[in-house]
N, C-alpha and C positions, 0 to 999 in steps of 0.2 A: 410179772407185769404184762399186760396184754397189748402188745404192739402190733398185732395182727399181720405184720410182715407184708401188708398190702394184700393179704389174701385171707379172708375169714376162714377159719378152718380148725390150733395148736395148740410147757413146763412149763421149752423149755418152753405157761402155763402157757401158739401157735396153735381159736378153736378149729378143729377139723383139719389139722395138718398145716404145718408151716415150717419155717426154719427154726432154729433153736427153741428146741425143746422147751422155756419156762413155762411158760405156762399160760394158758388162756385160750380164748376163742380162736386166736390166730394160729394156735397150734405150735407155738414156740417150743423147741425141744429142751428147756431148762429143767433139771430134775431136783426134787426134794422129797424126802420121805414124809409120810402122813404126819408123824409126830416128831420129825427130826428137828433138832435145834438149829438155829441159824449159826453158821460158822464162817470163818474167814480168818484173816490175819488177826482180827480183834478177838476171836474166840467167843462170839456172842452166846450167852445162855438164853434159855426160854424166858427167864426173868432175871432182873438184876437189882442189886441193892441200890438205894438212892442216897446213901449217906456219905459217899466219898467226896473229899474237898475238891473245889474247882480251882484250877490254876491255869496260867498261860494267857496268850494274847487272844483278843476277840471274845472275852468272856461275856461282856455286856450284850453283844449281838446274839450269841448263842443262848444266853439265859433268857432272852425275850421270846424264844420259841416255845411252843407247847412241849411239856415234858413227855418223853417216850422212853422205851426200853433202851434204845440206842444212845440217847443222851446220858443215861446213867452209866452205861458201859464205857462210853468215851471218857467220862469224868474219872472213872476208876483207873483206866489205863493212863490217863494224864497224871494221876497221883502217883502211880507206880513208876512211870517213865516220863518225868517232866521234860526230859531232854529230847523226846521224840515228837515229831509232827503227827498228831493223830487226826488232822483234818480229813484225810481220805475216808476215815471210818464214818464220818458224818454222812457221806454220800453212799459209799459202797455198803456200809452196814445197813442202811435203810433200804437200799435196793434188795439186798439179800433177805431182810426181814419181811418186806412186802411180798417178795416172790414166794417165800415159804407159806405165808398166810393165804395168799391168793390161790396157790396151787392146792393147798389143803382143802379149801372150800370148793374150788372148781373141779377137783378130781372126784369129789363125792358122788355126783351123778354118773360119772364114768365107771366108778367101781360098782355102782348098782346095776349098770348095764353090762358088767363083766369085762370092761375094757381098761387097759392101761393108757396113760397119757400118750406114749409113743405110738400105740396102736391107733388111737383116735387121730393123732396127727397124720398118720399114713392114710387113713380113710378120708380125712378132710382134704388132703392133697389131691386125691383122686376126684373128690366131689367138686372142689373149687376150680380145678383146671378143666373139668368136663371131658377129659380125654383119657384114652388108655395110656399108661405110662410103663416104661420098662423099670425093672428093679433099680438100675443105675440112676434113672431120672428121679425115682422116688427117694433115693438116698440124697440126691442134691436138693430136692424140694423140702425134705424134712431135716436136712443137715445131719444125717445119720450115716453110720458106716454101712458098707454093703452087707457085712455079715449080720448086723442087727436087722436090716430090712428083710433079708432072707428068712430069718427066724420069725419075724412078725407076720410076714406074708403066709408062711406055713400055718400059723395059728389062725389067722383070719380066713384063710381058704377052708380050713377044717370046719370053721363055724358057718361057712356059707355066706360070708360078707364080701368076699372078693373072689374073682375067678381069673385064671390065667389061660392064655392061648399062645401057642408057638408061632413064631414068625415064619411066613411062607417061604421066605428067601434065605433065612439063616436059622437053623434049628437051635443054635446056641442062645438065641434071643427069645425072651418071653415078654408078652404084653399083659398088663394087669388092668382090670377094670372092676368097678363096683357092681355087685349084684343089686337087685331091687331091695333086698333086705338090708344091705350095707348102706344104700342111699337113704332109706327110710330111717335108719338108726342115726345117721349124721344129722339129717334134717330135724329129727326129734330132739336131739341134744343141744344143737347149736343155739336155738332161741333161749334156752334156759341159761346157757353160759353168758350170752350177751346181756341178758336181763340182769344177771348178777353184777357184771362188769359196769353196767350203767349205774346201778345203785351205789357201787363203790366210789365212782367218780362224781356222783351227783353233788357232793359237798365241795367240789373244787369249782372256782369260777371258770367260765369258758376260756378267758385269756390265759389262765393258769394251766388249764389242760393243754392248750396249744403250745405253750412254752415248755411244759414238761415233755410232751411228745417230741418236740424238736430236739431238746437236749438228749433224751434217751436215744433218739434216732442217730444223733451224732456219736454218742458213746458206743452204741451197738455196732455202727459201721466201723469204728476203730477196732473194736474187739474182733469182729468177724474178719477184718482184713489183715489181722496179724498172722504171721507164719505160725503154723502149728495149732491153729484154732481147733478146739476139740469137737469131734463128731461123736454123737451119743448113739 
């Protein structure tokens, strides 16, 4: 989902660098393989049978919704474990499924440019801030580990997309900035990512988009604020 993190740029889909990885123009750092199935407590497959019986409370409300893969999976789990509350799957399962599909589509132009999503997130962080950043600052901006940022910077430096300079007062500190080639690459990819995201959301009413953004913002804030939040 592309929550831009207030900074166009990123999995998880964060374009041009952002915090969690998912994925999108914001440069979120959420990860998913190109053809990886959606997984979680529900164990979603790429496709699901639609013949499992429906049981439990709230059937009429759920049955009025358009049928999708998640609905079929939830029905199957409710048939297997009628004693369990499967309501969280209705939300988390759809978030996972949307994230996987969005990332698969949005990562395609990155792969053609020879970039991974985390690398693009890092380039995007440098572009949207407009400043030189230290590796530590980049780790915070992209919600990544220091070791992962160091590895990505090495690869991007070798490709001539970023350059480093030492600090005049502390040789242990390095400052990273985009090269002209790096800036041109980000500026060329970002419009394509945003155009795709607009097309995906075009079917939602404006008030629905606003409500969805607010709810996802609340959920993301809770997840990022939890102790032990994963850095990719």
